[in-house]
Residue frames as qw, qx, qy, qz and C-alpha x, y, z in Angstrom:
[[0.438, 0.488, -0.710, 0.256, 79.74, 53.78, 210.13],
 [0.313, -0.302, 0.693, -0.575, 78.65, 53.12, 213.71],
 [0.842, 0.098, 0.210, -0.487, 75.73, 50.98, 212.58],
 [0.757, 0.437, -0.482, -0.061, 78.04, 48.95, 210.34],
 [0.195, 0.410, -0.784, 0.424, 80.38, 48.21, 213.25],
 [0.540, -0.138, 0.524, -0.644, 77.43, 47.48, 215.53],
 [0.882, 0.231, -0.080, -0.402, 75.94, 45.07, 212.99],
 [0.646, 0.425, -0.624, 0.113, 79.22, 43.20, 212.40],
 [0.057, -0.352, 0.754, -0.552, 79.88, 42.95, 216.14],
 [0.696, -0.040, 0.367, -0.617, 76.37, 41.63, 216.75],
 [0.888, 0.297, -0.262, -0.234, 76.91, 38.91, 214.15],
 [0.452, 0.450, -0.708, 0.302, 80.28, 37.91, 215.59],
 [0.064, 0.034, -0.804, 0.591, 78.92, 37.66, 219.16],
 [0.418, -0.353, -0.489, -0.680, 75.19, 36.92, 218.74],
 [0.649, -0.472, -0.597, 0.004, 74.68, 35.41, 222.20],
 [0.306, 0.055, -0.402, 0.861, 76.31, 38.22, 224.19],
 [0.178, -0.752, -0.617, 0.146, 73.92, 39.88, 226.63],
 [0.209, 0.293, 0.061, 0.931, 73.41, 43.62, 226.07],
 [0.127, -0.623, -0.612, 0.470, 71.66, 46.00, 228.42],
 [0.151, 0.538, 0.362, 0.746, 69.69, 48.89, 226.88],
 [0.198, -0.609, 0.043, -0.767, 69.35, 51.97, 229.11],
 [0.057, -0.202, 0.793, -0.573, 69.45, 49.73, 232.17],
 [0.651, 0.059, 0.239, -0.718, 65.90, 48.58, 231.44],
 [0.928, 0.268, 0.034, -0.256, 66.00, 45.75, 228.94],
 [0.349, -0.495, 0.758, 0.243, 68.51, 42.94, 228.49],
 [0.853, 0.447, 0.095, -0.251, 68.64, 41.26, 225.11],
 [0.823, -0.045, 0.378, 0.422, 70.98, 39.24, 222.94],
 [0.174, -0.547, 0.324, 0.752, 73.49, 41.16, 220.82],
 [0.292, 0.247, 0.794, 0.473, 71.92, 39.62, 217.71],
 [0.052, 0.787, 0.603, 0.118, 68.95, 41.98, 218.12],
 [0.337, -0.596, -0.136, 0.716, 70.93, 45.11, 219.06],
 [0.154, -0.038, 0.404, 0.901, 71.17, 46.77, 215.59],
 [0.175, -0.500, -0.686, -0.498, 67.43, 46.43, 215.04],
 [0.382, -0.715, -0.509, 0.289, 66.61, 47.66, 218.53],
 [0.317, -0.428, 0.035, 0.846, 68.90, 50.66, 218.09],
 [0.038, 0.190, 0.565, 0.802, 67.31, 51.39, 214.71],
 [0.277, -0.654, -0.673, -0.208, 63.83, 51.26, 216.27],
 [0.391, -0.671, -0.325, 0.540, 64.91, 53.57, 219.11],
 [0.241, -0.164, 0.263, 0.920, 66.36, 56.05, 216.59],
 [0.125, -0.412, -0.628, -0.649, 63.06, 56.14, 214.74],
 [0.395, -0.682, -0.608, 0.092, 61.14, 56.43, 218.01],
 [0.385, -0.624, -0.156, 0.662, 63.28, 59.38, 219.17],
 [0.349, 0.897, 0.148, -0.228, 63.03, 61.14, 215.81],
 [0.246, -0.614, 0.576, 0.480, 66.56, 60.55, 214.51],
 [0.663, 0.485, -0.371, -0.433, 67.10, 59.48, 210.94],
 [0.933, -0.141, 0.329, -0.029, 67.35, 55.70, 210.62],
 [0.012, 0.701, -0.646, -0.300, 70.73, 54.50, 209.42],
 [0.930, 0.190, 0.269, -0.161, 69.71, 51.61, 207.19],
 [0.615, 0.702, -0.353, 0.067, 72.75, 52.10, 204.96],
 [0.139, -0.627, 0.715, -0.276, 75.03, 51.23, 207.87],
 [0.751, -0.082, 0.596, -0.272, 73.15, 47.99, 208.48],
 [0.846, 0.522, 0.039, -0.099, 73.23, 47.15, 204.76],
 [0.356, 0.753, -0.532, 0.153, 76.97, 47.87, 204.57],
 [0.387, -0.471, 0.732, -0.303, 77.59, 45.78, 207.69],
 [0.867, 0.137, 0.415, -0.238, 75.55, 42.92, 206.28],
 [0.739, 0.646, -0.192, -0.002, 77.46, 42.98, 202.98],
 [0.077, 0.706, -0.665, 0.234, 80.78, 43.04, 204.84],
 [0.585, -0.277, 0.695, -0.313, 79.77, 40.13, 207.07],
 [0.886, 0.351, 0.214, -0.216, 78.38, 38.20, 204.11],
 [0.658, 0.689, -0.296, 0.067, 81.50, 38.61, 201.97],
 [0.140, 0.638, -0.681, 0.332, 84.11, 38.09, 204.69],
 [0.421, -0.269, 0.742, -0.447, 82.38, 35.59, 206.96],
 [0.768, 0.204, 0.487, -0.362, 79.64, 33.59, 205.28],
 [0.686, 0.638, -0.237, -0.257, 80.80, 33.47, 201.67],
 [0.218, 0.556, -0.800, 0.059, 84.13, 31.71, 202.44],
 [0.452, -0.133, 0.799, -0.373, 82.32, 29.20, 204.68],
 [0.773, 0.408, 0.303, -0.380, 79.98, 28.32, 201.81],
 [0.794, 0.101, 0.464, 0.380, 82.94, 27.39, 199.63],
 [0.385, 0.906, 0.109, 0.139, 83.39, 30.76, 198.00],
 [0.606, 0.401, -0.215, 0.652, 86.61, 32.63, 197.49],
 [0.469, -0.615, -0.336, 0.538, 88.05, 34.44, 200.51],
 [0.264, 0.825, 0.192, 0.461, 87.67, 38.16, 199.86]]
């Protein structure tokens, strides 16, 4: 659930600057993938389902209506 919210937020505000552990500053667009890589690096299970769910939500509620599709 957290990864879904993180993914949707990163798509809504892709140019926001995010600071990771006070060491690296990057655009919010890359935050879900960076967090996923850090989870794998630290031995946590990667939450790909959250990213997939977030992408489907963003696709159906944001991009699909802009492409002329029905508003879901």
